[in-house]
N, C-alpha and C positions, 0 to 999 in steps of 0.2 A: 712374083703368084704365080703360078703354072696357067694358062687354059683351063686345062679341065678345072680347076679348082675354083678359081672366076664362075665358073661355067654352074659350079654344084652350088654355091652363093650367091648370084642371083640370081638361079630358081629357088631357092627357099625362099628369099626376098617375096618374089614374085607373088605365090604362088601363095603367101602371105597375105601380099598386098592385097589381091584377092578376094582372100577372103574376109579379109574389111574392108572389101569394100560390098561386099556380100551381109555381114554387120551394118552396114550406114543403113542398106535399105532396110535394113529389118526392121529397123530402133527407131528410125526416126527423130534423131534429136538432130535440134536445130542447128546449124553449124554457128561459133561460135560464142552461144548459151551456156552459161556461168558455169561451171560444173557443181553439184551436189554439195551439199552442206553435213562433213563423214557425222554421219550415229556417232557417238561414245565407243558402241561395240567393233566401228570400221575405222575408228582412227591407230586401232595399236596392230590392224591386220596385219596379212601377212602371205606372201602369196602361198604357200606354204601350208594354210591357216583351212582353206576351203569355205570363210566367211560368206565370199561373194561381196563382197563390201571393199570402197577403195579403201587402198594400202594409200598411207599419210606416211610419206617423207621427209627428211630433216638435209641432205644432202647439198640443197645450196643457198647451206645457212637459214632458208626459211622454210615454214609446211607448206608439203605438196604432195598431190597424187603422184605417186611413184609412175606411171601413164604419164605424167604430164613432163616428165624429167628428162631433159634431152642429155642425157647421160644413162650409160651400161651400172644397176644398178641392181645388188641382190640384199632381198629386205627377208630380216628372223625377225620374232618374236617370242618373248617368252615361253609361251607354249610348245611351236613346233625344236627349236632349241632341247629343252627337256626331252620332250619323245624323242628326237633324236640321242637324246644320249652326251647332247655338249658339257662339259663342263667345265673346258681351256680353251682358250683361244687356237691349238690345238687343233681342235675338233672342228674346228670352220672351212676347213677344206676338203672336208666332205659331203659338203653342203653348198659349194658355191663351183662351182666349173671358171674354168681359168683361172684359179688358186692354190697354192700347193702352200703352206706351212711344212716347212721342213728343216732339222737341228744342224748350227756346228760347231761341234762339240754339245756344251749347254745353250748356245746362243741358237734364240726359236728368228727364222730368218722367209719371213712370209713373201711368200711369190705371187705377184699378178700378171698377168699377160705374157711372162718368160720377163720381165721387169724383178731382179734380186739381186741384195747385195751378199758379198762371202765377209766383209771383213769384223775384224771382232777387236781392233786395237781400238786403248782407251779412250774413248772419248767419237767411237766413230760413229755412225747414224745411219741405220735402215735406209731404203731407197724407199719403202712401203708406210707411209703413215699412221699409227693407229692412238685414236681420238678416245679418253676415256671422259665421259661426263665433261665433253666440252673439252677436257686438258690433253695439251700434246701428249705421249709418253715416249724423252728424249732419249730412254738410255737401253739398251740394244734387249738386255736380258729381262727388262720391267714388260717388252710384248707376249713374255710366256706367264699371261693372270689366267684363275683364275677364274670364271663366270659364275657364282655363289646367287646373286644376286639381279643378274642382270632385268633387266627390261624390251632392248634393242640392239640389233645390228644389225650394220649396213655396211654391205664391202661394196663400193666405189672406185670402178674397176678404168685403168687408164691413167694418163696424168693427172691431175691433181692442182701443179703446182699455183693458181690464182686462189682460191681463198681455203685452200689447206698446209702452203708452203713448199722453201725448197725441197722439202726430204719426203716427199709424195709424188714422186716419177713414175711412180708404178701404180698408184694409185695408194686409197685411203678405208680403213677397216675404224667404223661411226659405233661404240661402243656408251650404249645410257644406264642405266643401275634404274633403279629401282625410285621413284620420285615418290617426296612429303605428299600426303592426302591429308587434305578436309574432311575424312572421310576411313572411319577405324575400317581399320583389315590388314590382314598379313599372311605366312606360311609359313609351316612348317612344313621339314622334310626329315625322315630317319629313313637309310637305307644303308644295307650288309648284300657283303658279297663277296667269292672266294676273292683268295690270297689276301682273307681278314681286311677285304677293305670297307670299314666307320666309317658313313658321311652326314654326317647332321649340320642341318641349316636353315633359315629362317629368317622373316624381316616382320616388323611390325610397323605400322603409322598409321597417322592420326592426327588427328587438330588439338592444342596447347590452348589455342585461345584464337577467337574470328580473323585474327589473321594472322597466329601462329603454328607452324605445324610440323611435323618431326617424322623421321625415319630412322630406325635402328635393324642391321642387317650385320646377320654374321655367319663362317660358318667355318666348322672343320672336317677334316679329311684327315684319315689316319691309312696305308694303305703296307702287308710286305712288299716283298719284291718282288720283281719278275725270272731275276735272274739268278740260276743257280749258282754259288761259290764253287769251284771246281776241288777250294784248295784250303776250306775253313772248311766249309759242308754248310749247307743252309741256302740261303740266298742275300742280297741284297741287301739294305736298309730298308727303300722303296722313298712309301711316300709321307712325308710329313709337315701337314702345311693347314694354317685357321688364315681367317681374317676380316675382321670388324670394322665396320666403315656405317657413321653416324652421318645424320641432314640433319638441320633448322630451316624451313626457310619462311623467313615474313614474306608478306602480298598486302600490304597497304589497299592494292586497287587492283582488278582483273588482267591490268595491261601489266603492272610492275610487280616483282619482284626479287627480292636476291634470299641465297641458299647457300645458309654459311657449311663445305662438307671436309668431313677429315678422317681419312683412315688408318690402318693395320695394317703388317703380311705377311707370317711369315709363313716362306714356301721351300722343305729340304726333301731333295729327291736324288736319289744313288742311279734311276736307269740313264740317262743323258751318256756317264760315264763307265758302267759297267754292261766293259762291252766288247768287243774279241778285237782282233787280228783279220782283217776280210781274207777271206782265202789265206786264211795263214800267213800272213804279210807283217813279221815281225824280223824287227835284227835282236830281240830274244831268241826265237831257235838259235840262231847263231853259236850263241853264249853256252845254250845246254847240251853242247856238242861236238864244243871246238879240242883239240888236243889238245893231250898235258904240252908238249910242244913248238904251239902255235902261238910262243912270244910271254909266256909264264900264262894265259890268257886263257887256258881250258875253264870247264864248266865241269867234264864229267869225264874220269879216269879212271885206270885200276891201278898208278903207282902212284904211291906214298909221299909228295910235291910239295910240303908246303906254298910256292911260292904261284900253286899250280891247289885251290879250294876244287874239294870231292863231296860232287855231289850223291848221297845214300841210292838215291835215288832219280830218273831225269823227271819234269817237275811235268806238272798234265796241261795238255792245250785243249781249249774249247771244239771240240766236234760238229757242232748242232746249236741254232740259232738258241739267246736266250741264255747264254753260258759264256760265264766270265770264272779267270786265274790271274787273279794280279798280285801284285807286292805288293800296296796297298788297299784299302778296301773305300774309293773313292764317294765324294760327294762330288752337290752341289747345295751353294746353300745362300735363299735370299730372305732381308731383311729390309721392310722399307716401312714409313709410312708419310703422311700426305695431306694435306689442307688446303682446301680452297674457296676463293665467293668466285659465285655465280654473279648476275647483276640482269636484270630485265625489264628496262625502262621505259615506256610509254609515254612517246612524245604526240600525244591526240592524234590528229590523224596525219601527223607527218611518218610517221614510222617509231622503231624501237632501236633504241641505244644498248648493247648487246659486253661484259667486262665480262675477261676469266682473268682473278688473277688467281697464284697460283704457285704453292714452294713445296719441292718432291723432294727427301731423302734418301737413298738406299744404303746396305749393305751387301754386297755379293764377298761371300768367299766360295771355291773352288779348289779339290785336286785333285788328281789321278794318274795313272802309268798311261805315259806317253808310250809307252812300246806295248804296252795290256799284256805282256808274259808275267810270271812267276820274279824272273831272274831282274837283278835290279840295274839296270840302264836308263831310264830315263823317269823321273818325275816331274809333275810338276805341281805349285799352289801360285794358285793370284787371287788375294784382296783387292776388290775393288771399291771405292766409294763414290757415290755421285751426291753433287744435292744442282737444283737447278731454281730456277724462281722465271718465270715467267707473269707475263701482261699481254693481253691482248683485250682491246676495243672494238669496236663496230658502228656500222648503224646501217641496218638495214630497211630502208623505205618503204610504205604499204605504195601500194598502185597509183598514180597521180593518169588518169585518162591512158593513157599509152605504154606510157616508160614507166621503167622502178630501177630502183638500183642500190648497193651497196658498198658501202667505205671505210677499209678499216688499217689497224696498225698492227704488226706485232713484235715484239723484242724478249730476249731469250740470252740468259744469264747463266751457264750451268758447267761446273768443276765437275771434273770426274778425271783420280790416281787412283795406281796399283801401290799397295802400299804392305808391303809389296808383293815385285811379279819374279819366282822363286821356280827355275828349272833346272833337274839332275839332279835334285836332290839327298844330300849323304844322311840324312839327321831320319828317326827310326816315326815311319807312322802309327796310330795303335792300328793292329791287324798286322805288323809287316810279317811273316811268318820266317824266324833265326832259321832255316836249315837253307833260306837260297841267299845264297852270300851276296854280296855290295860285289861288284867287278868292273875292274877300270875298262873305259870305254880304246873299241881298233883305231881309234883314231883321237887326233889333238882335239880337245876340247875346249871350245870360245866356250867359257861364261856370257850368258843371259841374263842377270840376275840384277833387275833393276828396278827403282824407286821413281816413277815418274807421274806426271798430271796434264792434261786439256785443260785447257781457259779457253769455254768458246762461248762467242756473243753474237747475239743474231739479231737481226732487225730484218723486221719486212714493211712496206708499204704496199695495200690490193685498192680495186677498184671492179667492180661490174655493173655494165648497164645493160636493163632485156629494157625493147623496144618491140611493139605490135607495132609493123608494116600493116596489114589487116587485121582481120578478125583471126584471120587461119594460121597467119602466119609471122612466123614471132621470131627477131635476131635477135643474139647473147654475144656479149662482148669484154671480156675482162684483162687486166694484168696485175704484176706485183715484182715489184724491185724489190729485192734481197741482198743484202750485205752482210760479211761477215766475216771475226778477224780471233785468229785462233792462237793465243798466247802457248806452247809447253815447255817443257823442263824434263832436265831426265838426269841419272847418278846411275853409276853402277856400283849395289852393294855386296860385290867380292862373292866368288864364291862360298866362299866358308860361311857367310852371312846363319843365322840360324834366328826363329822363327822368337818375338821376343828381345831382339839386340835394338840396339839405335840406329831410326835409318838415317843416311846422309845426308845433309839437307841439299835440299835440287838445285841445282846450276838450270840456267834459262838456254831455252835455244841461242847461239854465239849469231843467226842471220834475223836474231828481231819477231815483228806479230807476223804475221803472214793473213791476209785477206782477200775473201771471193766474193764475187758478186754476180746478179744476173739479172735481166728481166721477161721473166716466162708469162705470155699469156695467153690465149683464148677463144675463137669463138664460134660458135653454135650455132646455125638455120634450123626452126623446129618449124612446122607443116600438121596444123590439127585439123580435116575436113570435119571434126564430127568431134563432140566428145568422151568419142569410148576408143578411139584411133590414135596414135602419135610416131609422125619421120620425125627423123633428124639426120641432120652433117654437122658434125665437128672438127673440130683442128687444135689440138692443146700443144704445149709445150712444156714441159716437165723437167727439174731441175732438182740432182742431190749434190750439194756441197763440197767443196775439195778438200783432204784432210793430210793431214801435218804427221806420217808417223817418226814416232819420236824416239824409237828403239835402236839406234847408234846415236844421236845424238850425248855431245859429253862424252861414248864409249872410245869410237873407231877416231883414228890418226887418219893425213891430220886434217884435224878443225877448220874451220866445220866447210872441205870439198868432200871430203870421204860417206856427208849425210847424204841421206836420200833426200833425194827434188821430193815436193810436194806431189798428191795426184789433181789430174784437175777434177772439176766438176765434171760429174757425170750429166748429159743431156742427153730430151727426147723428146722427139716429135713426133704426136700421136695424128694418124685421121681416121675415123671410125662414119659409119654412115647405123643407122639403126629403126626399127619400127617394136613400140610397142602398142599395142588391142587389147579390148574387151571381148571379143568378140561375142559373146554371148554371156547371160550370168551366167554360166558355168565353166567358162572358158577365157585364163586371160594367158593369151603369147606374149614371148618378147625375143626380139635374135639383133644381132648385130655380125656388121663385119670391122677390122681394124688393123689398120696396119704402124708399124713405130720404126723407125730410122732413133738407131740406138745409137750413142756417140762418145765416144772416154770412156770406156768398162771400169770402176775399177775392177778391180782381181788382185787379192789380199792370199800371201801363199803367204801362209803357214812351218815355220823354220828355225823348232826350238833347239839348234845346235847356233848357227851363225846370227839369228834373231833372224826375228819376223817385218815380210817388205811387201810391200803394195806397189802396184802396174794398172797403168792402162793399157785396155785393148785400144783397139782403133773403130769397131764399129761391129754395134749389127745389126738384121732386117729381122722384122716380126712380124707376121701379117696372120689372119685368122678369120677363122668365125665361131661367133656361140649363140643359142639359142635355154632359153626356159616356158615350160609350159604349166601354167594351172590347170588340172579340170575335172571340175565337183561330177563327178560320172555322178553317181547317186547323191538323194540325200545320206547316206550314212560311209559313203565310200569316194573318196576327196585324192589324186592321183598328181603328185607332182614332181618334176623332172628335168632334166638340162644337163646339154651335152657343149663342151669345147674343143675343138682344135686349132691350136697354135701353128705355125711352123717357123719356127724360133731359130737363127743361128748366126756364128761370128763371120761376117762378112768377108772382115780383114783382122789379121791377130796375129802376123808371124812372125813374133818374136816369142813367145807363152812362154812362161816358167814353169814345166810341168816337173812333175816325178818318175820316173823308172826303176822297175821293183828288181834288183838282186840278188841273181840265182844264188842261192849257199849251197856254200863247198861241204866237202866233210861230210856227205845225208844228209845234212839238219832239212828234218822239212820244211815246205813249203814256200814261199820269198824272206831273204836276209834285208827286209826294210829299202830304202830306193837310194838314189839317186839326183839331185838337183840336175836337171839338162834345162836346154832353150831346145823347141819347139812350132812349129807351124803348122796353128789348130785352125787357120782359114775352114769356111765350110762348117765345121761339126756346131756340135748344138749347144746351145748356153744350160746351163747349170741350172739344175733344179727348173726344172722345163719339159713335162709330158707332154707330147705330140696332142695326143685326146685323154679326157679328163669328162666323166658323167656319173649323174648322182638320180637315181629314181626312187618313190615310194612314194609307199600307197597309208593310206591313213583310213579308220575304219571303225563306222561310232555306232552303235546299237542301245536304243532306249528303252527298257522295257521295266516291269512297274517293282522288281529287286533294285534296279539301278540301270547306271548306263554298264557297259562294256566295249570296248578298245582295243584296239591290234592298230599298232606301227610297224611296218616292215623297210630299212630304208639299204640302198646300196650305192657303192662308188664304184666307180672305176678310174683308175689312170695307170694309163699305158708305160709308164715308169721314164727314169731318170737318170738323171748325170753328177756326178757331185763334183767333176771338172774339168774345165774345157779344153782336156788331152778327149776326154768320154772313156776315160779309162774305166772309172769308179761306177757301177750301173743296179739301178735295183730295174729290172724290171716289173712288166706289167703287171697288175694284181686287181684281186675285187675284195672289198671288203664287206661284210652283211652285217647291217644291227639290229635291233628289232624289242622292242616291249607290247603287251600282253595288261590291262590295267580293267579297273572292274569301282566303280561309284557310287556303294549304296545310297540308294532313296534313304535308310533310316538315319542314316549318317552324314547329315549335308556339309558338302566342303571335305566330304574324306575321298581320298581317291584312294590306291592300293594297288600296288605297280610292280611285276614280274619285268629284269631286260636283260637282256645281251648284248654287248657287242663284241665285233669283230669272231663273229660264231661259229666260221670256217676255220678260226685258228693260225689264220697264215701271215706267217713270219715277211716282216717288210724289213726293209733295213728305211734308218728315221735323221740317219744321221752317218760320214763316214770323214774324216780327218787325216788328211793327212800329211804326214811328213819322212824326214831323212830314218826315222826312227822303226815307223809303221803308218800302215794304213788303217785308222781306230775306231772302229762303225757301231755301231749301236743300232739295236732295233724296237721297231713301233710295239704298242703293246697288244698282250697276245689276247685270247678271251678268254673275258669276262662277261658275270653274270650275280645276279643278285633280285633280292628283291627291296622297295623301295613305297615309305607311308606318305603320302604328304596329305596335310589336312585346310586347309584357308577358308577362314572367317574375313 
């Protein structure tokens, strides 16, 4: 970290510390006094809500005030998420400094403070853990989740390896949906917008008896595509989704409850794959102009030659964002269901036993055009089937004089398989135009069509102790030992395989079962001069498990010496200092500075021709700072803002596998695919890590006799990201602006009418870039959308 940067961060902390001291003198709160009991209105409070009350979070697996937690946490409630137009996990990055929610193809891969994964192999996991209603989401594509019945979101920044597991090296995102209530209440919502956007949802909850309560929630969302189809006309198929969730809670006593929950979800979306070659880089451009004498592979020629198919016209190629022209109509389909039993068992004055038992099943089908042109050079299809069982038990003690503790265990049994994975398909998908024929590739082609499986069993034991050294100084320390086995199998299905054909039997890895383990720990020191101010310093270790790539198991020769070696686990050593304070009834502030050493970074190299691979980058170094401010400027106006600075570089990566664009011969436009090579990327910026992110929002509510008039305006800034270690594919800096205007009439209590808009300046920005030898495949984030919504609460 440069001396100038340290001076800036130190100055910021000093200014806030002086302000905190001033606030302490004004409030005259005795040091060490018990925190005020949260009222029902403030328990669900939020840093952006302007309620002025205490914000309660469960980041450390117990209910605490946000400003008492020695972790950098962004807490968002349902009201804030609704006003900001957050409908799924992708939108969370707009409200959370230092967080990126980008895609890798159709895989949503969160990045927190520069820690991000780009793996998409069967059985791989993100290094940012997502929990929904206490259940860890094991499947990468399940991290793309709709949030129709969300109650709160907590984003925990920095490694959370002790309490949240082996794959929380970057942080954790805790999502809670509506809970059963013993008071009848509910909400209905109907929205319509441009692109024929229809969104209907709601929930109802209430008592069945004095000890039984339920909640039923559902959502249906249909939207036309954002991307113009230059080949067929019209647009891509867009979004087609629904979700149903039910919960039944038995609460025999105030401190004991059991909640059974079940859900069914479907999400079909063509957007992630209805893209275009970035900067015109695709092998398809070469086929479009090859002369007829080039090995008989020409696609456009005036000479009638049966060996050289003739195209009547050159195919269309996209020239603007949100255009595509592909030989197939791409799609992403996610179907899932699951059930869980969450138990909270009060043990008198000792504490609470918490149990999580869950089973989830998902079927994911993706098919897309690898080269993203009308020329048939490479397509892919994969069907992923995943199911997992999770059992977790922990005991959270009450406070005994000066100390409290948590102890627990975790078990996961997960099976994920390709049934199958196919590349360079030679059968016709629905929608393929016959005018652009299949052409043989200009290079030897090695089929990578496989039937494969990863069977993962994970175990962990963890504990944490908190001890009050004095009334103002508290020490917390904890550790987690994690171990995992991976049994992988694979078999080639051959280049002549067609969908529906019987799959060959899986063949096990000749090397046997692979094992990974690690001990992660953390320690924090918290100083509270009073109940309104908290200073803290912490150290934490993060861990992402190793991975066994099965792409060439039982495919290459000679076995087993030709098989890719497993990649080592990722490790993160993170240091953080921070301050959280309630400087007045109207102003809340939090600031943090952090430094992380990132070791054995796992890097995925997508190669549909020779087979995708994984490698470990040597190391990376990350440092930066962030701040969030919540200010209730007037009784009607609340301002919320945040900013993050991250300096994230590969400190050593001398032999990175990268793609270099090929210049096109014969006058073809743009580039003609890539050549895979090796490069020294030491000193280059980590993938999907913007240097600066910031967000600012204003919420205004004016009460009058006719009702409540509301206005929300929110903007977010992203300084830009790179999508590859070589820093070649880039999205430059941009700003997004969202807004909503609402009116709640007094004549109809509970009714709220809303005019909403997202990305109002219609900024085109890259959401994904997927590099391969065939193309730089890219897709864009949502363009400008707007509409009306009616909500009714009862």
